[in-house]
C-alpha positions as CSV (number, residue, x, y, z in Angstrom):
1,X,11.3,3.6,58.4
2,X,7.8,2.5,59.8
3,X,6.8,1.3,56.5
4,X,9.6,-1.1,56.3
5,X,8.8,-2.5,59.8
6,X,5.2,-3.1,58.8
7,X,6.4,-4.9,55.5
8,X,8.2,-7.5,57.4
9,X,5.1,-9.7,58.0
10,X,4.1,-9.6,54.4
11,X,7.6,-10.5,53.4
12,X,7.7,-13.6,55.6
13,X,4.2,-14.6,54.3
14,X,5.5,-14.3,50.7
15,X,8.5,-16.4,51.6
16,X,6.2,-19.2,52.9
17,X,3.9,-18.8,49.9
18,X,7.0,-19.4,47.6
19,X,8.2,-22.3,49.6
20,X,5.2,-24.1,49.0
21,X,5.8,-23.9,45.2
22,X,9.3,-25.5,45.7
23,X,9.6,-28.9,44.2
24,X,11.4,-30.8,46.9
25,X,13.7,-33.8,45.9
26,X,12.5,-37.3,47.3
27,X,15.1,-39.2,49.7
28,X,15.9,-41.5,47.0
29,X,16.8,-38.8,44.4
30,X,19.0,-37.0,47.0
31,X,20.7,-40.0,47.8
32,X,21.2,-40.9,44.2
33,X,22.6,-37.4,43.4
34,X,24.8,-37.5,46.5
35,X,26.3,-41.0,45.3
36,X,26.9,-39.6,41.9
37,X,28.7,-36.5,43.1
38,X,30.9,-38.5,45.5
39,X,31.8,-41.0,42.6
40,X,32.7,-38.1,40.3
41,X,34.7,-36.4,43.0
42,X,36.5,-39.7,43.5
43,X,37.3,-40.1,39.9
44,X,38.6,-36.5,39.4
45,X,40.7,-37.0,42.6
46,X,42.4,-40.1,41.1
47,X,42.7,-38.5,37.8
48,X,44.5,-35.4,39.0
49,X,46.4,-37.5,41.3
50,X,48.0,-39.6,38.3
51,X,48.5,-36.6,36.2
52,X,50.4,-35.1,39.1
53,X,52.5,-38.1,39.5
54,X,53.3,-38.4,36.0
55,X,54.2,-34.8,35.5
56,X,56.4,-35.1,38.7
57,X,58.4,-38.1,37.3
58,X,58.9,-36.2,34.1
59,X,60.3,-33.0,35.7
60,X,62.4,-35.2,37.9
61,X,63.9,-37.0,35.0
62,X,64.4,-34.0,33.0
63,X,66.1,-32.3,36.0
64,X,68.5,-35.3,36.6
65,X,69.9,-35.2,33.1
């Protein structure tokens, strides 16, 4: 148990060293990626909406007859 407690500072030092190696995105890259995600999500939402409306209409017509 004492070994684990003594290893905590080493653990945080290793975390700090690893975070220095991370390739952080620039603000422009992050903004571009976010915009792409929003556009793709909107397109998928519209696609699913129209498929749902179309299938709902087909089912309604089928059940009417």
